MMTF fields as JSON, N, C-alpha, C and O atoms, coordinates in Angstrom:
{
  "mmtfVersion": "1.0.0",
  "mmtfProducer": "UNKNOWN",
  "numBonds": 507,
  "numAtoms": 508,
  "numGroups": 127,
  "numChains": 1,
  "numModels": 1,
  "chainsPerModel": [1],
  "groupsPerChain": [127],
  "chainIdList": ["A"],
  "bondAtomList": [4, 2, 8, 6, 12, 10, 16, 14, 20, 18, 24, 22, 28, 26, 32, 30, 36, 34, 40, 38, 44, 42, 48, 46, 52, 50, 56, 54, 60, 58, 64, 62, 68, 66, 72, 70, 76, 74, 80, 78, 84, 82, 88, 86, 92, 90, 96, 94, 100, 98, 104, 102, 108, 106, 112, 110, 116, 114, 120, 118, 124, 122, 128, 126, 132, 130, 136, 134, 140, 138, 144, 142, 148, 146, 152, 150, 156, 154, 160, 158, 164, 162, 168, 166, 172, 170, 176, 174, 180, 178, 184, 182, 188, 186, 192, 190, 196, 194, 200, 198, 204, 202, 208, 206, 212, 210, 216, 214, 220, 218, 224, 222, 228, 226, 232, 230, 236, 234, 240, 238, 244, 242, 248, 246, 252, 250, 256, 254, 260, 258, 264, 262, 268, 266, 272, 270, 276, 274, 280, 278, 284, 282, 288, 286, 292, 290, 296, 294, 300, 298, 304, 302, 308, 306, 312, 310, 316, 314, 320, 318, 324, 322, 328, 326, 332, 330, 336, 334, 340, 338, 344, 342, 348, 346, 352, 350, 356, 354, 360, 358, 364, 362, 368, 366, 372, 370, 376, 374, 380, 378, 384, 382, 388, 386, 392, 390, 396, 394, 400, 398, 404, 402, 408, 406, 412, 410, 416, 414, 420, 418, 424, 422, 428, 426, 432, 430, 436, 434, 440, 438, 444, 442, 448, 446, 452, 450, 456, 454, 460, 458, 464, 462, 468, 466, 472, 470, 476, 474, 480, 478, 484, 482, 488, 486, 492, 490, 496, 494, 500, 498, 504, 502],
  "bondOrderList": [1, 1, 1, 1, 1, 1, 1, 1, 1, 1, 1, 1, 1, 1, 1, 1, 1, 1, 1, 1, 1, 1, 1, 1, 1, 1, 1, 1, 1, 1, 1, 1, 1, 1, 1, 1, 1, 1, 1, 1, 1, 1, 1, 1, 1, 1, 1, 1, 1, 1, 1, 1, 1, 1, 1, 1, 1, 1, 1, 1, 1, 1, 1, 1, 1, 1, 1, 1, 1, 1, 1, 1, 1, 1, 1, 1, 1, 1, 1, 1, 1, 1, 1, 1, 1, 1, 1, 1, 1, 1, 1, 1, 1, 1, 1, 1, 1, 1, 1, 1, 1, 1, 1, 1, 1, 1, 1, 1, 1, 1, 1, 1, 1, 1, 1, 1, 1, 1, 1, 1, 1, 1, 1, 1, 1, 1],
  "groupList": [{"groupName": "MET", "atomNameList": ["N", "CA", "C", "O"], "elementList": ["N", "C", "C", "O"], "formalChargeList": [0, 0, 0, 0], "bondAtomList": [1, 0, 2, 1, 3, 2], "bondOrderList": [1, 1, 2], "singleLetterCode": "M", "chemCompType": "L-PEPTIDE LINKING"}, {"groupName": "THR", "atomNameList": ["N", "CA", "C", "O"], "elementList": ["N", "C", "C", "O"], "formalChargeList": [0, 0, 0, 0], "bondAtomList": [1, 0, 2, 1, 3, 2], "bondOrderList": [1, 1, 2], "singleLetterCode": "T", "chemCompType": "L-PEPTIDE LINKING"}, {"groupName": "ASP", "atomNameList": ["N", "CA", "C", "O"], "elementList": ["N", "C", "C", "O"], "formalChargeList": [0, 0, 0, 0], "bondAtomList": [1, 0, 2, 1, 3, 2], "bondOrderList": [1, 1, 2], "singleLetterCode": "D", "chemCompType": "L-PEPTIDE LINKING"}, {"groupName": "VAL", "atomNameList": ["N", "CA", "C", "O"], "elementList": ["N", "C", "C", "O"], "formalChargeList": [0, 0, 0, 0], "bondAtomList": [1, 0, 2, 1, 3, 2], "bondOrderList": [1, 1, 2], "singleLetterCode": "V", "chemCompType": "L-PEPTIDE LINKING"}, {"groupName": "LYS", "atomNameList": ["N", "CA", "C", "O"], "elementList": ["N", "C", "C", "O"], "formalChargeList": [0, 0, 0, 0], "bondAtomList": [1, 0, 2, 1, 3, 2], "bondOrderList": [1, 1, 2], "singleLetterCode": "K", "chemCompType": "L-PEPTIDE LINKING"}, {"groupName": "LEU", "atomNameList": ["N", "CA", "C", "O"], "elementList": ["N", "C", "C", "O"], "formalChargeList": [0, 0, 0, 0], "bondAtomList": [1, 0, 2, 1, 3, 2], "bondOrderList": [1, 1, 2], "singleLetterCode": "L", "chemCompType": "L-PEPTIDE LINKING"}, {"groupName": "ASN", "atomNameList": ["N", "CA", "C", "O"], "elementList": ["N", "C", "C", "O"], "formalChargeList": [0, 0, 0, 0], "bondAtomList": [1, 0, 2, 1, 3, 2], "bondOrderList": [1, 1, 2], "singleLetterCode": "N", "chemCompType": "L-PEPTIDE LINKING"}, {"groupName": "TYR", "atomNameList": ["N", "CA", "C", "O"], "elementList": ["N", "C", "C", "O"], "formalChargeList": [0, 0, 0, 0], "bondAtomList": [1, 0, 2, 1, 3, 2], "bondOrderList": [1, 1, 2], "singleLetterCode": "Y", "chemCompType": "L-PEPTIDE LINKING"}, {"groupName": "GLU", "atomNameList": ["N", "CA", "C", "O"], "elementList": ["N", "C", "C", "O"], "formalChargeList": [0, 0, 0, 0], "bondAtomList": [1, 0, 2, 1, 3, 2], "bondOrderList": [1, 1, 2], "singleLetterCode": "E", "chemCompType": "L-PEPTIDE LINKING"}, {"groupName": "ARG", "atomNameList": ["N", "CA", "C", "O"], "elementList": ["N", "C", "C", "O"], "formalChargeList": [0, 0, 0, 0], "bondAtomList": [1, 0, 2, 1, 3, 2], "bondOrderList": [1, 1, 2], "singleLetterCode": "R", "chemCompType": "L-PEPTIDE LINKING"}, {"groupName": "PRO", "atomNameList": ["N", "CA", "C", "O"], "elementList": ["N", "C", "C", "O"], "formalChargeList": [0, 0, 0, 0], "bondAtomList": [1, 0, 2, 1, 3, 2], "bondOrderList": [1, 1, 2], "singleLetterCode": "P", "chemCompType": "L-PEPTIDE LINKING"}, {"groupName": "ILE", "atomNameList": ["N", "CA", "C", "O"], "elementList": ["N", "C", "C", "O"], "formalChargeList": [0, 0, 0, 0], "bondAtomList": [1, 0, 2, 1, 3, 2], "bondOrderList": [1, 1, 2], "singleLetterCode": "I", "chemCompType": "L-PEPTIDE LINKING"}, {"groupName": "ALA", "atomNameList": ["N", "CA", "C", "O"], "elementList": ["N", "C", "C", "O"], "formalChargeList": [0, 0, 0, 0], "bondAtomList": [1, 0, 2, 1, 3, 2], "bondOrderList": [1, 1, 2], "singleLetterCode": "A", "chemCompType": "L-PEPTIDE LINKING"}, {"groupName": "GLY", "atomNameList": ["N", "CA", "C", "O"], "elementList": ["N", "C", "C", "O"], "formalChargeList": [0, 0, 0, 0], "bondAtomList": [1, 0, 2, 1, 3, 2], "bondOrderList": [1, 1, 2], "singleLetterCode": "G", "chemCompType": "PEPTIDE LINKING"}, {"groupName": "SER", "atomNameList": ["N", "CA", "C", "O"], "elementList": ["N", "C", "C", "O"], "formalChargeList": [0, 0, 0, 0], "bondAtomList": [1, 0, 2, 1, 3, 2], "bondOrderList": [1, 1, 2], "singleLetterCode": "S", "chemCompType": "L-PEPTIDE LINKING"}, {"groupName": "PHE", "atomNameList": ["N", "CA", "C", "O"], "elementList": ["N", "C", "C", "O"], "formalChargeList": [0, 0, 0, 0], "bondAtomList": [1, 0, 2, 1, 3, 2], "bondOrderList": [1, 1, 2], "singleLetterCode": "F", "chemCompType": "L-PEPTIDE LINKING"}, {"groupName": "HIS", "atomNameList": ["N", "CA", "C", "O"], "elementList": ["N", "C", "C", "O"], "formalChargeList": [0, 0, 0, 0], "bondAtomList": [1, 0, 2, 1, 3, 2], "bondOrderList": [1, 1, 2], "singleLetterCode": "H", "chemCompType": "L-PEPTIDE LINKING"}],
  "groupTypeList": [0, 1, 1, 2, 3, 4, 4, 5, 1, 4, 6, 6, 7, 6, 1, 8, 9, 10, 3, 11, 3, 10, 10, 3, 2, 11, 7, 8, 1, 8, 6, 8, 7, 3, 11, 4, 12, 8, 0, 10, 13, 3, 14, 9, 2, 7, 11, 2, 3, 3, 5, 6, 6, 9, 8, 5, 2, 11, 1, 13, 9, 11, 6, 13, 6, 0, 10, 8, 8, 4, 6, 5, 9, 7, 14, 8, 15, 4, 5, 7, 2, 15, 6, 9, 4, 15, 4, 3, 13, 2, 2, 11, 2, 14, 14, 4, 5, 1, 12, 4, 5, 8, 6, 13, 11, 5, 1, 5, 6, 5, 10, 4, 14, 8, 4, 3, 4, 10, 4, 4, 11, 2, 11, 4, 3, 8, 16],
  "groupIdList": [1, 2, 3, 4, 5, 6, 7, 8, 9, 10, 11, 12, 13, 14, 15, 16, 17, 18, 19, 20, 21, 22, 23, 24, 25, 26, 27, 28, 29, 30, 31, 32, 33, 34, 35, 36, 37, 38, 39, 40, 41, 42, 43, 44, 45, 46, 47, 48, 49, 50, 51, 52, 53, 54, 55, 56, 57, 58, 59, 60, 61, 62, 63, 64, 65, 66, 67, 68, 69, 70, 71, 72, 73, 74, 75, 76, 77, 78, 79, 80, 81, 82, 83, 84, 85, 86, 87, 88, 89, 90, 91, 92, 93, 94, 95, 96, 97, 98, 99, 100, 101, 102, 103, 104, 105, 106, 107, 108, 109, 110, 111, 112, 113, 114, 115, 116, 117, 118, 119, 120, 121, 122, 123, 124, 125, 126, 127],
  "secStructList": [7, 7, 1, 7, 1, 7, 7, 7, 3, 3, 7, 1, 1, 1, 7, 3, 3, 7, 7, 5, 7, 7, 7, 3, 3, 3, 3, 3, 7, 1, 1, 3, 3, 3, 3, 3, 3, 3, 7, 6, 6, 7, 7, 4, 4, 4, 3, 3, 3, 3, 3, 3, 6, 6, 3, 3, 3, 3, 3, 3, 7, 7, 7, 7, 7, 7, 7, 7, 4, 4, 4, 7, 1, 7, 7, 7, 7, 7, 7, 7, 7, 5, 7, 7, 3, 3, 3, 7, 7, 6, 6, 5, 7, 6, 6, 1, 7, 3, 3, 3, 3, 3, 6, 6, 3, 3, 3, 3, 3, 3, 3, 5, 7, 6, 6, 6, 1, 7, 7, 7, 7, 7, 7, 7, 7, 7, 7],
  "xCoordList": [111.658, 111.26, 112.943, 113.521, 113.165, 114.7, 113.947, 112.745, 115.016, 114.35, 115.753, 115.428, 116.562, 117.355, 117.05, 117.812, 115.915, 115.63, 114.499, 113.611, 114.768, 113.879, 114.021, 114.896, 113.254, 113.199, 112.425, 111.722, 112.754, 112.224, 110.854, 110.892, 109.932, 108.843, 108.341, 108.546, 107.788, 107.202, 105.746, 105.065, 105.131, 104.12, 103.253, 103.331, 102.266, 101.234, 101.808, 101.329, 102.862, 103.473, 104.531, 105.172, 104.947, 106.056, 107.148, 108.117, 107.493, 108.573, 108.767, 107.773, 110.159, 110.379, 110.499, 110.884, 110.132, 110.152, 110.286, 109.929, 111.24, 111.231, 110.213, 109.293, 110.632, 109.085, 109.717, 110.423, 109.496, 110.039, 109.297, 108.127, 110.425, 109.738, 109.405, 110.389, 107.769, 107.528, 108.97, 109.327, 109.197, 109.362, 108.127, 106.949, 108.417, 107.418, 107.711, 108.66, 106.583, 107.075, 105.864, 104.938, 105.691, 104.995, 105.161, 106.23, 103.945, 104.035, 102.356, 101.344, 102.598, 101.728, 100.837, 101.691, 99.737, 98.83, 98.312, 98.544, 97.568, 96.929, 95.817, 95.779, 95.299, 94.41, 94.636, 93.683, 95.711, 96.001, 97.579, 98.511, 97.807, 98.844, 98.54, 97.54, 99.745, 99.268, 100.724, 101.779, 100.36, 101.246, 101.342, 100.461, 102.382, 102.287, 103.306, 104.499, 102.825, 103.614, 103.475, 102.447, 104.953, 105.156, 105.164, 106.088, 103.706, 103.921, 103.266, 102.1, 104.427, 103.812, 103.344, 104.012, 102.723, 102.008, 101.033, 100.406, 100.965, 99.929, 98.013, 97.772, 97.368, 96.061, 95.255, 95.674, 94.222, 93.579, 93.241, 93.495, 92.495, 92.368, 93.221, 92.871, 94.186, 95.536, 96.046, 97.198, 95.885, 96.289, 95.642, 94.463, 96.089, 95.561, 95.837, 96.911, 95.365, 95.672, 94.576, 93.374, 95.679, 95.032, 95.429, 96.655, 94.793, 95.437, 94.725, 93.504, 95.191, 94.892, 96.37, 97.483, 96.079, 96.455, 97.743, 98.95, 97.268, 98.327, 99.094, 99.653, 99.421, 100.136, 99.228, 98.213, 99.836, 99.513, 100.164, 101.196, 99.549, 100.274, 99.484, 98.337, 100.803, 100.055, 101.033, 102.214, 99.775, 100.445, 100.268, 99.149, 100.694, 100.276, 100.541, 101.557, 99.943, 100.601, 100.187, 99.167, 101.36, 101.433, 101.001, 101.777, 99.209, 98.91, 98.923, 97.892, 100.322, 100.599, 101.137, 101.797, 100.864, 101.573, 102.951, 103.184, 103.571, 105.046, 104.956, 104.331, 105.894, 106.016, 106.382, 107.604, 105.635, 106.358, 107.87, 108.747, 107.95, 109.623, 110.135, 111.035, 109.507, 109.99, 110.479, 111.51, 109.524, 109.908, 110.815, 111.512, 110.877, 111.821, 113.116, 113.488, 114.162, 115.67, 116.26, 117.226, 115.765, 116.532, 115.432, 114.328, 115.822, 114.78, 115.697, 116.647, 114.762, 115.694, 114.207, 114.225, 113.157, 112.149, 111.439, 111.507, 110.903, 110.232, 108.857, 108.559, 108.227, 107.101, 106.976, 106.702, 107.345, 107.709, 106.038, 105.401, 105.865, 105.333, 105.567, 106.744, 104.775, 105.251, 104.933, 103.709, 105.701, 104.774, 105.693, 106.813, 104.999, 105.356, 104.428, 103.201, 105.155, 104.197, 105.015, 106.08, 104.099, 104.555, 103.639, 102.445, 104.049, 103.298, 103.072, 103.643, 101.71, 101.1, 100.804, 100.963, 100.631, 99.881, 98.582, 97.792, 98.313, 97.007, 95.778, 94.557, 97.016, 95.535, 95.014, 94.487, 95.115, 94.371, 93.391, 93.31, 92.17, 90.871, 90.423, 89.934, 90.761, 90.74, 89.589, 89.513, 88.498, 87.332, 87.041, 85.889, 87.97, 88.389, 88.973, 88.875, 90.11, 91.098, 90.644, 89.661, 91.127, 91.107, 92.401, 93.512, 91.884, 93.238, 92.716, 91.611, 93.552, 93.79, 94.677, 95.677, 94.781, 95.348, 95.64, 94.807, 96.318, 96.201, 97.924, 98.912, 98.001, 99.206, 100.234, 101.021, 100.215, 100.933, 101.216, 102.216, 100.413, 100.954, 99.582, 98.427, 99.814, 99.19, 98.73, 99.448, 97.984, 97.878, 97.012, 95.846, 97.542, 96.79, 96.233, 97.153, 95.208, 95.2, 94.882, 93.87, 95.353, 95.081, 94.841, 95.723, 93.588, 92.904, 93.331, 93.357, 93.728, 93.746, 92.441, 91.283, 92.646, 91.595, 91.42, 92.269, 89.943, 89.892, 90.232, 90.054, 90.557, 91.339, 92.767, 93.157, 93.713, 94.788, 94.708, 95.475, 93.901, 93.538, 94.107, 93.859, 94.769, 94.489, 92.963, 92.093, 92.86, 91.624, 92.135, 93.058, 91.242, 91.141, 90.123, 89.049, 90.99, 90.319, 89.427, 90.019, 88.391, 87.599, 87.697, 87.354, 88.264, 88.214, 87.178, 87.138, 86.426, 84.973, 85.445, 86.663, 85.009, 84.652, 84.06, 82.865, 84.229, 83.542, 83.108, 84.085, 81.919, 82.421, 82.014, 82.237],
  "yCoordList": [107.031, 107.866, 109.089, 109.5, 109.265, 110.051, 111.77, 112.027, 112.641, 114.048, 114.794, 115.924, 114.554, 114.756, 114.964, 115.383, 114.576, 114.786, 116.498, 116.37, 117.439, 118.536, 119.429, 119.273, 120.401, 121.106, 122.85, 123.082, 123.382, 125.106, 125.427, 125.537, 125.541, 125.981, 127.508, 128.011, 127.818, 129.265, 129.038, 128.104, 129.749, 129.606, 130.623, 131.176, 131.134, 132.336, 133.411, 134.448, 133.581, 134.913, 135.098, 136.131, 134.079, 134.319, 133.978, 134.527, 133.418, 133.154, 131.664, 130.983, 131.051, 129.744, 129.119, 129.739, 127.785, 127.082, 125.3, 124.756, 125.061, 123.266, 122.707, 122.994, 121.147, 120.347, 119.54, 119.692, 118.107, 116.636, 116.408, 116.713, 115.627, 114.857, 113.852, 113.14, 113.028, 111.926, 110.315, 110.328, 109.695, 108.649, 107.654, 107.479, 107.405, 106.007, 105.442, 105.632, 104.511, 103.424, 103.003, 102.466, 103.169, 102.998, 101.616, 101.052, 101.128, 99.898, 99.92, 100.591, 99.142, 99.458, 97.507, 96.63, 97.119, 96.164, 96.322, 97.346, 95.302, 95.381, 96.717, 97.438, 96.854, 97.809, 98.984, 99.763, 99.362, 100.288, 100.933, 100.13, 102.038, 102.249, 102.682, 103.37, 102.21, 102.624, 102.779, 102.244, 103.764, 104.978, 105.122, 105.521, 104.758, 104.532, 105.48, 105.192, 106.832, 107.753, 107.77, 107.871, 107.627, 107.825, 108.976, 109.754, 109.36, 110.966, 110.63, 110.772, 110.147, 110.018, 111.169, 112.195, 111.2, 112.078, 113.017, 113.743, 112.924, 113.91, 112.914, 111.733, 113.624, 113.192, 113.352, 114.147, 112.736, 112.688, 114.127, 114.418, 114.959, 116.506, 117.449, 118.63, 117.152, 117.786, 116.973, 117.388, 116.343, 115.595, 116.556, 116.271, 117.215, 117.135, 116.803, 117.331, 115.815, 115.047, 115.636, 115.422, 116.606, 117.235, 116.762, 116.807, 116.269, 115.938, 116.77, 116.625, 117.49, 118.866, 118.965, 119.058, 118.922, 118.93, 117.712, 117.943, 116.754, 115.275, 115.596, 114.54, 116.503, 116.719, 116.539, 117.195, 115.29, 115.011, 115.277, 114.704, 116.472, 117.072, 116.465, 116.388, 116.154, 115.594, 116.378, 116.395, 116.948, 118.026, 117.317, 116.855, 117.268, 116.963, 118.211, 118.869, 118.505, 119.522, 118.573, 117.986, 118.739, 118.272, 119.242, 120.118, 119.217, 120.045, 119.757, 119.43, 119.896, 119.817, 121.014, 121.885, 121.052, 122.243, 121.798, 120.975, 122.72, 122.159, 123.353, 124.411, 122.773, 123.255, 124.714, 124.857, 125.869, 126.957, 127.377, 126.871, 127.691, 128.258, 128.649, 127.991, 129.706, 129.114, 128.655, 128.899, 127.617, 125.902, 125.168, 124.362, 125.461, 124.184, 124.449, 125.59, 123.597, 123.288, 122.732, 123.283, 121.697, 121.22, 120.924, 120.52, 121.166, 120.153, 120.079, 120.739, 118.669, 118.126, 117.8, 117.222, 118.155, 117.522, 119.347, 120.51, 118.805, 119.99, 119.351, 118.168, 120.16, 119.578, 120.666, 121.823, 119.509, 119.7, 119.368, 118.321, 120.328, 119.672, 118.673, 118.347, 118.18, 117.453, 117.404, 117.448, 117.31, 117.674, 116.592, 116.335, 115.968, 115.235, 115.383, 115.294, 115.606, 115.946, 114.64, 114.077, 114.495, 113.169, 113.575, 113.835, 113.608, 113.608, 112.099, 111.01, 112.78, 111.332, 111.109, 112.213, 110.656, 110.189, 109.823, 109.312, 110.0, 110.048, 108.877, 108.819, 107.894, 106.669, 106.409, 105.317, 107.578, 107.055, 107.732, 108.579, 106.878, 107.396, 108.267, 107.743, 109.6, 110.442, 110.496, 110.81, 110.014, 109.949, 108.771, 108.387, 108.15, 107.092, 106.669, 105.692, 107.734, 107.807, 107.935, 108.67, 107.346, 106.912, 107.134, 107.305, 107.087, 107.741, 107.114, 107.391, 106.367, 105.774, 106.406, 106.733, 106.64, 106.705, 105.925, 106.254, 105.273, 104.118, 104.071, 103.739, 104.346, 104.153, 105.075, 104.415, 105.996, 107.218, 106.888, 107.375, 106.107, 105.349, 106.028, 105.698, 106.73, 107.629, 106.387, 106.371, 105.677, 104.734, 105.506, 105.832, 105.751, 106.404, 105.321, 104.817, 105.014, 103.898, 104.77, 105.472, 104.764, 105.177, 104.249, 103.715, 104.161, 103.238, 103.448, 104.645, 102.501, 102.665, 103.293, 102.98, 103.856, 104.172, 102.707, 101.995, 102.571, 101.584, 101.46, 100.466, 102.212, 102.074, 101.637, 101.447, 101.403, 101.127, 99.445, 98.586, 99.148, 98.074, 96.791, 96.859, 95.741, 94.578, 94.209, 94.39, 93.647, 93.148, 91.547, 91.254, 90.629, 89.428, 89.485, 90.071, 88.535, 88.453, 86.94, 85.899, 86.973, 85.721, 84.572, 84.764, 83.443, 83.19, 82.168, 81.002, 82.687, 81.663, 80.026, 79.991, 79.152, 78.043, 77.795, 77.723, 77.55, 77.214, 75.941, 75.32, 75.307, 73.826, 73.55, 72.45],
  "zCoordList": [113.135, 112.115, 112.334, 113.34, 110.997, 110.971, 111.438, 111.505, 111.679, 112.195, 111.147, 110.781, 110.857, 110.073, 108.245, 107.373, 108.178, 106.533, 107.235, 108.078, 106.801, 106.914, 105.945, 105.093, 105.934, 104.391, 105.064, 106.048, 104.429, 105.019, 104.224, 102.998, 104.767, 103.817, 104.561, 105.665, 103.667, 103.668, 104.698, 104.275, 106.014, 106.089, 105.922, 104.825, 106.851, 106.164, 106.649, 106.191, 107.588, 107.465, 106.963, 107.154, 106.178, 104.88, 105.714, 105.19, 106.65, 107.589, 107.272, 107.022, 107.269, 107.214, 108.562, 109.554, 108.553, 109.595, 108.517, 107.473, 110.059, 109.248, 109.571, 110.337, 108.369, 108.171, 107.684, 106.687, 108.592, 108.161, 106.951, 106.724, 105.936, 104.897, 105.343, 105.542, 105.841, 106.232, 105.191, 104.013, 105.844, 105.204, 104.001, 104.315, 103.369, 103.155, 102.063, 101.303, 101.998, 101.104, 100.176, 100.785, 98.663, 97.526, 97.058, 96.825, 96.947, 96.213, 95.315, 95.518, 94.564, 93.289, 93.417, 93.548, 93.388, 93.196, 91.872, 91.23, 91.381, 90.31, 90.254, 89.256, 90.947, 90.87, 91.619, 91.611, 92.317, 92.893, 93.193, 93.146, 93.428, 94.285, 95.162, 95.367, 96.202, 97.86, 98.31, 97.97, 99.252, 99.698, 101.639, 102.401, 101.883, 103.649, 104.101, 104.004, 104.694, 105.204, 106.747, 107.417, 107.203, 108.74, 109.081, 108.844, 109.94, 110.496, 112.09, 112.457, 112.86, 114.273, 115.185, 115.054, 115.737, 116.369, 116.055, 116.826, 114.761, 113.701, 113.966, 113.715, 114.336, 114.594, 113.343, 112.502, 113.135, 112.181, 111.305, 110.137, 112.487, 112.177, 112.098, 112.097, 112.038, 111.539, 110.223, 110.093, 109.52, 108.605, 106.633, 106.427, 105.795, 104.537, 103.711, 103.425, 102.617, 101.34, 100.265, 100.111, 99.486, 98.468, 97.141, 97.047, 95.942, 94.763, 93.92, 93.862, 93.356, 92.284, 91.426, 91.943, 90.061, 88.621, 88.737, 88.656, 88.89, 89.209, 90.409, 90.706, 91.263, 92.468, 93.522, 93.757, 94.32, 95.915, 96.679, 97.026, 97.21, 98.477, 100.139, 100.58, 100.614, 102.055, 103.431, 103.778, 103.894, 105.138, 106.678, 106.905, 107.125, 108.741, 109.87, 109.646, 110.756, 111.749, 113.153, 113.512, 113.642, 115.415, 116.205, 116.585, 116.7, 117.477, 118.939, 119.527, 119.658, 120.991, 121.77, 121.203, 123.027, 123.514, 124.52, 125.405, 123.901, 124.994, 126.083, 126.012, 127.256, 128.061, 128.893, 128.919, 129.6, 129.489, 129.345, 130.047, 129.032, 128.592, 130.23, 130.753, 130.905, 132.313, 133.02, 133.647, 133.016, 133.486, 132.945, 133.56, 131.443, 130.481, 131.035, 130.762, 131.916, 131.909, 130.741, 130.214, 130.296, 128.889, 127.972, 128.335, 126.659, 125.87, 124.514, 124.094, 123.91, 122.773, 121.957, 120.87, 122.487, 121.899, 120.979, 121.376, 119.841, 118.592, 118.353, 118.521, 118.013, 117.02, 115.652, 115.335, 115.196, 113.856, 112.757, 112.643, 112.315, 110.696, 109.643, 109.485, 108.969, 108.315, 106.934, 106.809, 105.508, 103.787, 103.32, 103.759, 102.305, 101.178, 99.756, 99.783, 98.595, 97.179, 96.544, 96.795, 95.732, 94.949, 93.254, 93.402, 92.139, 91.041, 90.713, 90.761, 90.293, 89.937, 88.379, 87.857, 87.909, 86.753, 86.301, 87.095, 85.267, 84.608, 84.761, 84.617, 85.185, 85.415, 86.675, 86.889, 87.867, 88.925, 88.409, 87.52, 89.58, 89.089, 90.697, 91.697, 90.505, 91.809, 92.722, 93.91, 91.654, 93.167, 93.556, 93.756, 93.687, 94.796, 95.406, 96.148, 95.075, 96.828, 98.012, 98.106, 99.192, 99.787, 100.557, 100.055, 102.73, 103.169, 104.699, 105.165, 105.275, 106.86, 107.859, 107.221, 108.707, 109.376, 110.835, 111.68, 111.162, 112.157, 113.015, 112.361, 114.093, 114.931, 113.807, 113.127, 113.703, 113.261, 111.795, 111.267, 111.12, 109.884, 108.939, 109.211, 108.132, 106.722, 105.608, 104.608, 105.629, 104.28, 102.932, 103.151, 101.713, 101.119, 99.891, 99.247, 99.596, 98.742, 97.155, 97.184, 96.356, 95.01, 93.774, 93.101, 93.609, 92.953, 91.504, 91.216, 90.353, 88.946, 88.041, 88.319, 87.36, 86.255, 85.406, 84.87, 85.521, 84.636, 83.095, 82.391, 82.868, 81.372, 81.383, 80.231, 82.32, 82.621, 83.417, 82.981, 84.383, 84.589, 83.707, 82.503, 84.12, 82.989, 82.901, 83.753, 81.657, 81.084, 80.675, 79.915, 81.423, 80.999, 79.654, 79.512, 78.612, 77.332, 77.48, 77.765, 77.316, 77.097, 75.654, 74.487, 76.268, 74.783, 74.35, 74.744, 73.577, 72.896, 72.436, 72.259, 72.286, 72.109, 70.933, 71.219, 69.304, 68.95, 68.322, 67.903, 68.101, 68.01, 66.531, 66.025]
}
């Protein structure tokens, strides 16, 4: 994971904090789109995935305790949060969206709506 890709976001106190834009892979199958996002250190309880007005918003927060500063001698380790947003088409069936977290990889399955899936047309044979 790269930590040099960061952006600043406003938190609830209107102050800026660094947020990592997680690297993703996106691929398409006949029936769905799949997004895999790298979010190491984030547990299931601290991930939010929201689809609203064709915008997919993925947020992950690391809930960890850093050592007390009085004991800290040297530090390069930081607890950053993650955020990534995507615009999605209206060909997504939002009622069937699923998410799975495994080994720091968030996998989102965005099923295509029935109206855009390829349909095989049966050919009738007349005698």
